[in-house]
VOVO-335528 format. One record per residue (C-alpha): residue number from 1; residue in one letter; x, y, z. Coordinates in steps of 0.02 Angstrom, whole numbers, plus 50000, padded with zeros to 5 digits. Layout:
<recs>
- i;aa;c1;c2;c3
- NUM;a;X;Y;Z
...
</recs>
This chain:
<recs>
- i;aa;c1;c2;c3
- 1;m;53123;56532;53997
- 2;v;53071;56439;53816
- 3;q;52958;56300;53856
- 4;l;52936;56156;53741
- 5;k;52848;56143;53608
- 6;v;52817;55966;53503
- 7;k;52829;55984;53314
- 8;k;52742;55822;53251
- 9;n;52810;55846;53049
- 10;l;52981;55875;53075
- 11;q;53055;55930;52896
- 12;w;53160;55801;52798
- 13;k;53266;55929;52710
- 14;p;53400;55981;52855
- 15;y;53441;55796;52873
- 16;l;53461;55786;52671
- 17;l;53569;55953;52685
- 18;f;53681;55871;52840
- 19;a;53695;55724;52742
- 20;i;53733;55796;52589
- 21;f;53876;55918;52701
- 22;a;53938;55802;52786
- 23;f;54016;55673;52649
- 24;i;54071;55837;52574
- 25;l;54159;55873;52716
- 26;y;54224;55720;52735
- 27;s;54217;55610;52597
- 28;n;54394;55623;52545
- 29;t;54427;55528;52720
- 30;l;54351;55370;52632
- 31;h;54507;55310;52556
- 32;h;54636;55344;52684
- 33;y;54724;55201;52766
- 34;f;54751;55189;52964
- 35;a;54851;55317;53069
- 36;l;54902;55368;53225
- 37;d;54817;55277;53370
- 38;d;54716;55174;53257
- 39;g;54860;55052;53292
- 40;i;54822;55027;53486
- 41;v;54639;55016;53461
- 42;m;54617;54872;53287
- 43;i;54763;54846;53177
- 44;d;54891;54819;53354
- 45;n;54762;54751;53441
- 46;a;54754;54580;53486
- 47;f;54597;54549;53509
- 48;t;54509;54677;53398
- 49;q;54604;54577;53269
- 50;q;54519;54411;53335
- 51;g;54361;54481;53263
- 52;i;54213;54427;53364
- 53;k;54312;54297;53454
- 54;g;54393;54435;53532
- 55;i;54249;54530;53603
- 56;p;54257;54446;53775
- 57;n;54409;54499;53827
- 58;i;54375;54664;53736
- 59;l;54255;54669;53888
- 60;k;54384;54625;54022
- 61;y;54526;54739;53981
- 62;d;54584;54882;53951
- 63;p;54601;54922;53771
- 64;f;54809;54921;53799
- 65;v;54813;54759;53830
- 66;g;54764;54697;53665
- 67;n;54893;54814;53585
- 68;i;55023;54774;53697
- 69;i;54995;54557;53697
- 70;n;55001;54596;53498
- 71;n;55165;54670;53521
- 72;n;55236;54535;53655
- 73;h;55175;54370;53634
- 74;q;55247;54338;53789
- 75;k;55149;54409;53896
- 76;c;54972;54348;53951
- 77;a;54827;54490;53966
- 78;e;54842;54476;54170
- 79;q;55015;54508;54177
- 80;v;54997;54661;54044
- 81;k;54834;54722;54165
- 82;e;54932;54731;54328
- 83;e;55087;54815;54223
- 84;l;54939;54934;54168
- 85;k;54884;54979;54355
- 86;m;55078;55085;54353
- 87;v;55024;55209;54187
- 88;a;54909;55365;54222
- 89;g;54720;55346;54208
- 90;g;54651;55172;54160
- 91;r;54549;55164;54010
- 92;y;54391;55061;53994
- 93;r;54285;55098;53826
- 94;p;54259;54925;53765
- 95;l;54143;54983;53649
- 96;s;54192;55066;53491
- 97;l;54328;54927;53503
- 98;i;54162;54801;53474
- 99;t;54138;54899;53316
- 100;f;54319;54889;53268
- 101;a;54298;54679;53291
- 102;l;54139;54676;53206
- 103;e;54206;54777;53064
- 104;v;54361;54642;53047
- 105;q;54254;54490;53065
- 106;f;54121;54549;52929
- 107;f;54226;54667;52785
- 108;g;54404;54624;52842
- 109;k;54542;54594;52719
- 110;e;54711;54566;52744
- 111;y;54868;54715;52746
- 112;t;55043;54722;52778
- 113;y;55088;54861;52874
- 114;p;55193;54993;52795
- 115;n;55383;54936;52791
- 116;s;55371;54792;52879
- 117;h;55320;54618;52883
- 118;y;55174;54623;52996
- 119;t;54996;54573;52932
- 120;f;54834;54622;53005
- 121;k;54641;54636;52950
- 122;g;54547;54793;52927
- 123;n;54451;54884;52801
- 124;p;54483;55088;52817
- 125;f;54365;55106;52673
- 126;v;54204;55038;52809
- 127;s;54282;55112;52944
- 128;h;54301;55281;52895
- 129;l;54117;55273;52800
- 130;n;54053;55201;52981
- 131;n;54147;55360;53071
- 132;i;54062;55489;52944
- 133;l;53888;55418;52966
- 134;l;53907;55407;53163
- 135;y;53953;55593;53152
- 136;l;53804;55642;53035
- 137;f;53687;55527;53155
- 138;t;53768;55631;53299
- 139;t;53720;55797;53206
- 140;c;53553;55748;53174
- 141;l;53516;55699;53349
- 142;l;53583;55864;53399
- 143;f;53468;55960;53268
- 144;l;53306;55842;53308
- 145;i;53346;55908;53513
- 146;l;53383;56089;53466
- 147;q;53211;56074;53375
- 148;r;53104;56018;53512
- 149;i;53171;56155;53637
- 150;f;53161;56287;53490
- 151;p;53040;56284;53386
- 152;p;53088;56362;53219
- 153;e;52977;56526;53198
- 154;k;52829;56511;53059
- 155;e;52887;56666;52965
- 156;k;53066;56609;52954
- 157;k;53148;56472;52837
- 158;w;53199;56339;52913
- 159;y;53393;56354;52859
- 160;l;53376;56530;52960
- 161;s;53322;56437;53113
- 162;f;53436;56416;53279
- 163;p;53437;56249;53279
- 164;f;53494;56237;53109
- 165;l;53634;56376;53113
- 166;s;53706;56273;53268
- 167;c;53697;56121;53183
- 168;i;53783;56179;53041
- 169;l;53913;56246;53127
- 170;f;53952;56099;53225
- 171;l;53932;55992;53076
- 172;a;54063;56082;52977
- 173;h;54202;56145;53118
- 174;p;54372;56080;53064
- 175;i;54384;56048;53250
- 176;h;54312;55903;53241
- 177;t;54433;55820;53097
- 178;e;54531;55749;53219
- 179;v;54390;55667;53293
- 180;v;54303;55603;53121
- 181;a;54471;55578;53001
- 182;n;54552;55466;53155
- 183;i;54475;55311;53151
- 184;k;54514;55303;53332
- 185;g;54402;55459;53356
- 186;r;54257;55339;53350
- 187;d;54265;55352;53539
- 188;e;54213;55539;53552
- 189;i;54079;55524;53430
- 190;m;53999;55359;53496
- 191;t;53971;55444;53680
- 192;l;53928;55597;53637
- 193;l;53800;55510;53517
- 194;g;53762;55427;53686
- 195;s;53754;55563;53778
- 196;l;53623;55660;53677
- 197;a;53524;55501;53647
- 198;a;53490;55488;53849
- 199;l;53449;55683;53838
- 200;w;53323;55653;53701
- 201;f;53244;55509;53791
- 202;t;53236;55636;53950
- 203;i;53155;55761;53854
- 204;k;53054;55638;53791
- 205;y;52984;55573;53945
- 206;f;52921;55744;54020
- 207;d;52836;55775;53856
- 208;s;52749;55595;53871
- 209;k;52738;55554;54040
- 210;r;52796;55376;53990
- 211;t;52949;55312;54112
- 212;y;52998;55175;53982
- 213;n;53061;55342;53900
- 214;l;53195;55359;54081
- 215;l;53247;55175;54052
- 216;w;53292;55217;53876
- 217;s;53382;55376;53932
- 218;g;53481;55255;54067
- 219;l;53513;55129;53941
- 220;c;53589;55276;53819
- 221;l;53706;55348;53931
- 222;f;53777;55182;54003
- 223;l;53809;55133;53826
- 224;a;53907;55301;53801
- 225;l;54005;55293;53927
- 226;l;54066;55123;53891
- 227;s;54111;55216;53742
- 228;k;54227;55343;53836
- 229;e;54211;55396;54020
- 230;n;54165;55595;53967
- 231;a;54003;55533;53957
- 232;i;53986;55565;54154
- 233;t;53962;55749;54110
- 234;f;53795;55738;54059
- 235;l;53743;55701;54236
- 236;a;53760;55873;54259
- 237;v;53713;55923;54059
- 238;i;53543;55851;54038
- 239;p;53478;55907;54226
- 240;i;53520;56095;54179
- 241;t;53446;56071;54010
- 242;i;53290;56030;54077
- 243;y;53303;56155;54212
- 244;y;53332;56280;54076
- 245;f;53207;56239;53953
- 246;i;53066;56142;54021
- 247;e;52937;56209;54151
- 248;r;52943;56052;54290
- 249;k;52957;56036;54461
- 250;t;53116;56016;54556
- 251;g;53063;55833;54591
- 252;e;53008;55786;54432
- 253;i;53213;55849;54376
- 254;i;53269;55719;54506
- 255;k;53163;55587;54462
- 256;s;53220;55597;54294
- 257;i;53394;55607;54362
- 258;f;53388;55402;54436
- 259;p;53410;55306;54292
- 260;l;53551;55412;54234
- 261;l;53635;55384;54408
- 262;i;53626;55200;54421
- 263;a;53666;55190;54230
- 264;s;53841;55287;54283
- 265;i;53854;55188;54468
- 266;l;53836;55033;54353
- 267;f;53971;55084;54241
- 268;m;54085;55134;54387
- 269;l;54060;54962;54450
- 270;i;54114;54881;54300
- 271;r;54248;54993;54261
- 272;m;54338;54954;54439
- 273;n;54318;54790;54435
- 274;v;54405;54773;54253
- 275;l;54543;54899;54300
- 276;g;54576;54859;54464
- 277;n;54672;54984;54564
- 278;a;54710;55080;54416
- 279;n;54708;55247;54482
- 280;s;54670;55430;54356
- 281;s;54806;55517;54476
- 282;t;54949;55410;54459
- 283;i;55094;55535;54423
- 284;v;55204;55443;54282
- 285;p;55376;55473;54301
- 286;d;55397;55529;54088
- 287;l;55392;55705;54015
- 288;l;55262;55651;53874
- 289;n;55155;55565;53984
- 290;n;55175;55687;54108
- 291;p;55181;55864;54044
- 292;f;55178;55960;54219
- 293;m;55318;55841;54278
- 294;n;55460;55957;54301
- 295;a;55319;56117;54342
- 296;t;55275;56194;54493
- 297;k;55110;56186;54563
- 298;g;55106;56361;54514
- 299;e;55168;56338;54318
- 300;t;55047;56198;54335
- 301;v;54896;56314;54352
- 302;a;54972;56447;54239
- 303;t;54988;56335;54089
- 304;i;54841;56241;54089
- 305;f;54732;56419;54098
- 306;f;54861;56463;53942
- 307;t;54789;56285;53873
- 308;l;54608;56327;53913
- 309;i;54614;56476;53815
- 310;l;54693;56401;53675
- 311;y;54525;56298;53662
- 312;v;54427;56459;53637
- 313;k;54530;56535;53510
- 314;l;54526;56366;53415
- 315;l;54329;56343;53416
- 316;f;54327;56524;53337
- 317;f;54482;56516;53223
- 318;p;54537;56343;53194
- 319;h;54707;56371;53134
- 320;p;54832;56307;53138
- 321;l;54782;56125;53196
- 322;t;54878;55973;53256
- 323;f;54874;55811;53323
- 324;d;55030;55863;53445
- 325;y;55011;55965;53594
- 326;y;55161;55875;53689
- 327;p;55292;55941;53750
- 328;f;55343;56083;53692
- 329;h;55254;56128;53582
- 330;i;55164;56219;53707
- 331;e;55278;56281;53834
- 332;i;55284;56291;54037
- 333;v;55221;56457;54079
- 334;n;55211;56541;54238
- 335;w;55083;56705;54308
- 336;t;55201;56817;54215
- 337;n;55117;56758;54055
- 338;w;55003;56898;54018
- 339;v;54885;56744;53895
- 340;a;54877;56624;54087
- 341;i;54804;56797;54165
- 342;f;54684;56823;54051
- 343;s;54624;56651;54034
- 344;l;54586;56656;54221
- 345;l;54500;56788;54207
- 346;f;54392;56736;54058
- 347;y;54365;56564;54135
- 348;l;54299;56663;54289
- 349;g;54195;56770;54215
- 350;i;54088;56660;54110
- 351;t;54080;56547;54268
- 352;f;53999;56675;54365
- 353;y;53892;56727;54199
- 354;a;53866;56537;54217
- 355;f;53792;56522;54381
- 356;y;53703;56679;54360
- 357;g;53626;56626;54213
- 358;l;53568;56469;54303
- 359;i;53503;56566;54465
- 360;k;53404;56721;54375
- 361;k;53400;56714;54183
- 362;r;53413;56552;54130
- 363;d;53446;56630;53939
- 364;i;53536;56551;53784
- 365;f;53720;56603;53817
- 366;s;53736;56559;54009
- 367;y;53664;56370;53950
- 368;s;53798;56373;53811
- 369;i;53934;56419;53927
- 370;w;53863;56261;54052
- 371;f;53868;56152;53891
- 372;y;54051;56181;53851
- 373;l;54120;56201;54037
- 374;l;54049;56038;54106
- 375;p;54133;55928;53966
- 376;l;54294;56007;53957
- 377;s;54324;55991;54148
- 378;l;54374;55821;54144
- 379;v;54505;55862;54017
- 380;s;54551;56026;54081
- 381;n;54701;55934;54190
- 382;l;54612;56050;54329
- 383;f;54559;55896;54424
- 384;f;54671;55778;54376
- 385;p;54806;55739;54252
- 386;i;54770;55684;54071
- 387;g;54942;55645;54003
- 388;t;54948;55788;53872
- 389;f;54932;55975;53883
- 390;m;54777;55977;53778
- 391;g;54720;55892;53620
- 392;e;54572;55936;53481
- 393;r;54474;55804;53522
- 394;f;54444;55841;53709
- 395;v;54331;56004;53673
- 396;f;54227;55885;53537
- 397;i;54092;55894;53661
- 398;s;54112;56036;53721
- 399;s;54125;56129;53547
- 400;i;53931;56128;53560
- 401;g;53919;56224;53693
- 402;f;54012;56372;53577
- 403;c;53894;56316;53419
- 404;i;53742;56350;53515
- 405;f;53819;56522;53582
- 406;a;53890;56569;53377
- 407;g;53708;56498;53322
- 408;w;53604;56589;53427
- 409;l;53718;56743;53419
- 410;i;53694;56755;53227
- 411;y;53493;56701;53240
- 412;n;53460;56822;53389
- 413;y;53579;56978;53363
- 414;f;53614;57005;53186
- 415;h;53437;57083;53132
- 416;k;53458;57215;53265
- 417;f;53608;57293;53131
- 418;t;53465;57288;53002
- 419;k;53333;57388;52955
- 420;n;53219;57256;52903
- 421;i;53213;57068;52895
- 422;k;53258;57035;52731
- 423;h;53400;57113;52758
- 424;s;53429;57036;52928
- 425;n;53392;56865;52828
- 426;r;53535;56900;52688
- 427;t;53655;56974;52826
- 428;i;53636;56777;52912
- 429;i;53662;56705;52749
- 430;f;53808;56787;52703
- 431;t;53874;56774;52865
- 432;m;53848;56582;52875
- 433;f;53923;56584;52694
- 434;f;54075;56654;52729
- 435;i;54105;56554;52889
- 436;l;54046;56386;52827
- 437;c;54147;56419;52679
- 438;f;54328;56428;52791
- 439;f;54268;56293;52900
- 440;s;54244;56176;52754
- 441;v;54385;56233;52660
- 442;k;54490;56200;52818
- 443;t;54417;56032;52865
- 444;i;54425;55944;52689
- 445;n;54623;56024;52692
- 446;r;54640;55964;52867
- 447;n;54571;55800;52835
- 448;k;54704;55766;52700
- 449;a;54846;55752;52838
- 450;w;54749;55607;52928
- 451;k;54799;55505;52749
- 452;d;54900;55384;52870
- 453;s;55026;55409;52987
- 454;f;55200;55464;52904
- 455;t;55081;55590;52816
- 456;l;54998;55657;52980
- 457;y;55165;55663;53063
- 458;e;55260;55760;52910
- 459;t;55126;55876;52913
- 460;d;55108;55920;53105
- 461;v;55293;55927;53129
- 462;k;55287;56075;53035
- 463;i;55163;56144;53176
- 464;s;55218;56041;53319
- 465;e;55410;56082;53294
- 466;n;55465;56105;53444
- 467;s;55383;55939;53505
- 468;a;55466;55803;53543
- 469;k;55329;55689;53497
- 470;s;55299;55741;53322
- 471;n;55502;55749;53296
- 472;y;55525;55576;53362
- 473;l;55380;55488;53253
- 474;v;55435;55578;53106
- 475;g;55603;55497;53128
- 476;h;55553;55335;53188
- 477;v;55438;55326;53024
- 478;l;55590;55381;52911
- 479;l;55687;55232;52985
- 480;r;55590;55109;52926
- 481;k;55576;55173;52754
- 482;a;55781;55157;52775
- 483;i;55780;54986;52849
- 484;f;55632;54891;52777
- 485;p;55609;54986;52609
- 486;d;55433;54930;52539
- 487;n;55472;54947;52351
- 488;e;55626;55004;52236
- 489;k;55591;55191;52258
- 490;e;55634;55192;52435
- 491;r;55775;55088;52411
- 492;n;55841;55190;52314
- 493;k;55838;55330;52459
- 494;k;55879;55257;52599
- 495;e;56042;55392;52629
- 496;y;55911;55530;52627
- 497;y;55793;55427;52758
- 498;c;55931;55374;52866
- 499;d;55991;55576;52864
- 500;e;55804;55649;52882
- 501;a;55789;55508;53013
- 502;a;55944;55561;53133
- 503;r;55890;55749;53118
- 504;y;55734;55739;53165
- 505;l;55769;55590;53319
- 506;k;55920;55705;53378
- 507;r;55791;55850;53387
- 508;a;55672;55773;53488
- 509;i;55824;55733;53610
- 510;k;55868;55897;53606
- 511;i;55699;55948;53669
- 512;y;55678;55809;53775
- 513;p;55850;55746;53822
- 514;d;55774;55579;53916
- 515;h;55645;55548;53768
- 516;t;55686;55341;53782
- 517;d;55607;55310;53588
- 518;a;55702;55423;53508
- 519;l;55866;55356;53579
- 520;i;55832;55178;53558
- 521;q;55782;55217;53383
- 522;l;55963;55313;53360
- 523;g;56044;55178;53440
- 524;n;55973;55067;53287
- 525;l;56002;55196;53166
- 526;y;56193;55215;53163
- 527;f;56202;55040;53198
- 528;d;56092;55013;53034
- 529;c;56132;55149;52920
- 530;y;56292;55190;52980
- 531;k;56381;55047;53057
- 532;d;56449;55178;53190
- 533;v;56456;55051;53321
- 534;a;56523;55192;53436
- 535;k;56377;55306;53434
- 536;s;56243;55200;53413
- 537;l;56309;55111;53606
- 538;h;56332;55272;53639
- 539;y;56132;55303;53624
- 540;f;56085;55145;53696
- 541;a;56194;55179;53857
- 542;r;56097;55353;53871
- 543;a;55922;55249;53835
- 544;f;55970;55147;53994
- 545;s;55976;55267;54108
- 546;s;55833;55358;54024
- 547;t;55705;55242;54085
- 548;s;55700;55102;54237
- 549;t;55543;54992;54144
- 550;r;55623;54955;53965
- 551;t;55803;54891;54013
- 552;d;55757;54707;53931
- 553;e;55722;54813;53755
- 554;i;55877;54907;53757
- 555;y;55991;54745;53825
- 556;n;55927;54646;53666
- 557;y;55940;54764;53549
- 558;t;56127;54799;53607
- 559;v;56164;54600;53616
- 560;i;56097;54595;53431
- 561;e;56234;54730;53393
- 562;l;56371;54643;53494
- 563;e;56350;54486;53373
- 564;q;56383;54555;53239
- 565;i;56523;54657;53287
- 566;n;56669;54514;53267
- 567;g;56629;54497;53091
- 568;l;56596;54654;53025
- 569;l;56773;54710;53090
- 570;s;56827;54569;52996
- 571;e;56767;54644;52852
- 572;n;56815;54816;52887
- 573;r;56629;54881;52862
- 574;i;56625;54975;53043
- 575;n;56647;55165;53046
- 576;s;56714;55163;53220
- 577;t;56875;55157;53278
- 578;p;56911;55008;53399
- 579;i;56949;55139;53542
- 580;e;56780;55228;53499
- 581;i;56683;55076;53524
- 582;i;56778;55018;53687
- 583;q;56759;55201;53761
- 584;s;56568;55186;53725
- 585;c;56558;54995;53827
- 586;d;56643;55097;53953
- 587;e;56508;55203;53958
- 588;m;56374;55097;53946
- 589;l;56460;54982;54090
- 590;k;56446;55112;54208
- 591;i;56257;55111;54202
- 592;i;56269;54923;54187
- 593;p;56403;54863;54275
- 594;d;56372;54658;54246
- 595;f;56343;54664;54065
- 596;g;56452;54510;54015
- 597;e;56450;54524;53821
- 598;l;56517;54732;53839
- 599;f;56669;54650;53937
- 600;y;56698;54525;53813
- 601;i;56690;54624;53643
- 602;k;56826;54730;53752
- 603;g;56922;54587;53775
- 604;l;56903;54548;53590
- 605;l;56953;54736;53527
- 606;y;57092;54750;53652
- 607;g;57173;54568;53603
- 608;k;57129;54549;53410
- 609;y;57128;54732;53369
- 610;l;57239;54822;53491
- 611;n;57361;54709;53536
- 612;n;57345;54729;53723
- 613;l;57347;54548;53772
- 614;e;57343;54600;53953
- 615;l;57177;54697;53930
- 616;s;57114;54574;53813
- 617;l;57125;54437;53962
- 618;i;57058;54555;54090
- 619;n;56903;54586;53998
- 620;f;56872;54402;53963
- 621;e;56899;54320;54128
- 622;k;56783;54470;54199
- 623;a;56655;54424;54056
- 624;d;56664;54235;54107
- 625;s;56645;54274;54276
- 626;l;56454;54340;54238
- 627;y;56298;54258;54176
- 628;f;56253;54272;53985
- 629;p;56227;54164;53848
- 630;k;56395;54105;53808
- 631;t;56443;54049;53635
- 632;a;56554;53921;53523
- 633;i;56644;54077;53463
- 634;f;56651;54154;53635
- 635;y;56751;54029;53722
- 636;e;56866;53996;53582
- 637;d;56915;54188;53554
- 638;i;56953;54173;53760
- 639;g;57050;54003;53727
- 640;v;57145;54098;53574
- 641;a;57198;54234;53677
- 642;y;57257;54118;53817
- 643;a;57352;54021;53685
- 644;v;57451;54184;53630
- 645;s;57503;54200;53798
- 646;k;57564;54048;53839
- 647;n;57436;53983;53947
- 648;y;57411;53823;53858
- 649;k;57313;53730;53999
- 650;k;57200;53878;54030
- 651;a;57198;53872;53809
- 652;l;57155;53702;53804
- 653;s;57009;53728;53931
- 654;y;56914;53831;53825
- 655;l;56943;53782;53657
- 656;l;56866;53621;53722
- 657;k;56714;53691;53794
- 658;a;56703;53770;53620
- 659;v;56674;53616;53548
- 660;e;56557;53552;53671
- 661;s;56470;53706;53645
- 662;g;56431;53624;53471
- 663;s;56570;53704;53361
- 664;t;56620;53622;53206
- 665;e;56731;53740;53138
- 666;p;56903;53662;53069
- 667;v;57004;53796;53148
- 668;i;56940;53756;53312
- 669;f;57008;53581;53288
- 670;i;57173;53632;53227
- 671;n;57211;53757;53372
- 672;i;57162;53626;53502
- 673;g;57297;53526;53395
- 674;i;57437;53677;53429
- 675;v;57402;53678;53596
- 676;y;57406;53502;53621
- 677;e;57570;53498;53520
- 678;q;57635;53653;53638
- 679;l;57592;53551;53791
- 680;g;57686;53397;53733
- 681;d;57543;53275;53698
- 682;k;57578;53233;53515
- 683;n;57456;53112;53505
- 684;n;57295;53208;53540
- 685;a;57376;53344;53434
- 686;n;57387;53242;53279
- 687;i;57189;53172;53324
- 688;y;57125;53352;53328
- 689;y;57238;53398;53164
- 690;r;57168;53264;53091
- 691;k;56994;53311;53146
- 692;g;57007;53467;53091
- 693;n;57075;53450;52894
- 694;e;56919;53302;52894
- 695;i;56783;53447;52909
- 696;k;56868;53564;52822
- 697;n;56872;53460;52663
- 698;r;56700;53408;52705
- 699;k;56658;53594;52674
- 700;q;56755;53604;52531
</recs>
């Protein structure tokens, strides 16, 4: 067992090197923009955008509430809170959002969201700088803890010490790029920073016997929990660390846990009060939020172990890296897959060794396994669903276990392969130089992908090419570039953007046929880019059938399109035949049989473009019987159809409704005059002829 020793005059050189190295690794992120989920927590979050004024609401609600309100101003916070109870997990992580709100308040500048007219406040330079600094502080605190537990040997240089080797590996590891280079990843950094601070003050308590250190440890863990719930695993990590490396009685260790336990209970009570009945085990009927939706129990467990061994692989060899491990970048596997079987045996083996080390040896390797397994357990999918197969950010805390393992392996075992201490030192230096060169090149290069959302999507779709999410995101951004170009270059590439967007969005729905977002965007694309109304309605129909929660959104998109069809047909600007459009209308009516606007469009197409008056009137009458906002044009078209069928009384009633609806078009008044004339009422006919001509002359 390693005894605790206190080294009073800690060297400053390691910390300086950490600082220099951190900025070498991540300085290329300082001029990056916002990316990926930065919208949810910052630039598209109504509470964060309010700066200090938004902090009370940040403390009161799930961060998704502010994001949803920002995108739908008609919804109130309490309404959104109730809706989010249906979403798996529930999140209460206000601390990082508070830091974002402070950045907006004191450093915020006004930006325009790419390919839109939406403006927001933020300062990506300050946000990225703060992430780097927090990451640096976390590394320094980890080094401080390891130095207290494993004091460097006098005869060895500080840069050959076990604490330094482990911490420099942690600082450089490329798997951390998602956390550091992505502003939203701050919640992970702050969670680890607070958790390590809780461990540090617990160690200080045993060193100094001063009770206030326990109060500080409880406070730090509470702040870590306010950053992200993963900190709860330090309820086990901290006492295990004390048990392994500090010679204390069990009673003293239990005493040191009480402040941590109180902090955790307090956090859970606050979380329950804020989130209400949100259930982390809620099963979401959507593949992108529940990747195991169509898997059997056996396939689920096999796939979980398949992903767990991928974490090990990425820790040893972090390539390739991607933000997207959604279906089906990772495929569902069963127990015939040898990788899943190997992973199960591997994890059973290291778990057994961890318990053996806890009971018998208390060696560094078994401790490193505990530091790896405990934080990973919460995000493994073994105990409750996390909404995705895996993610590089999920192994951020656990990677300390790997770095302790690797650092101890290099520090304690490499000398056994050499004849003397000089050769041993050279071997360690050469090995670390090789590893750090590889890690550094990979980290710096990987950071480039996090420049902005589009760069990230475009880069990672080549890696996660079978992921429905990546293909959708690239297609969505390309479509926005086509429809809302920011500059002349983008305007000139509209056709290219449209074609590429269609390719990626179609691939997304090929991978996942019920991908609602991709189907909606394809509907928008075929109308905005190609004016292919039939295909547009077809994809909107598929979107309707894929969801039960977003029908209002799809309905609105469809109505906006239908309102433009008449004018586009008149101008011969539609790349669909009337028959094709009618077929797509019928496809949608099978799903939504009371969609009045569709019957109206069918009536218009049958009458005006196919000369089938009978079917035209049938559809017009059906449309009139259904509730939807009816315009003057609607009444005019039905009135004209009845006039052509020589049912002048009905024609007159509808044409008069058009005037009552506010129409001032001269043609409507003239048509009313014609109908009155056919009914033998020349007096009223002349009145409406005169009104129509007067309006016509005024407009000329």
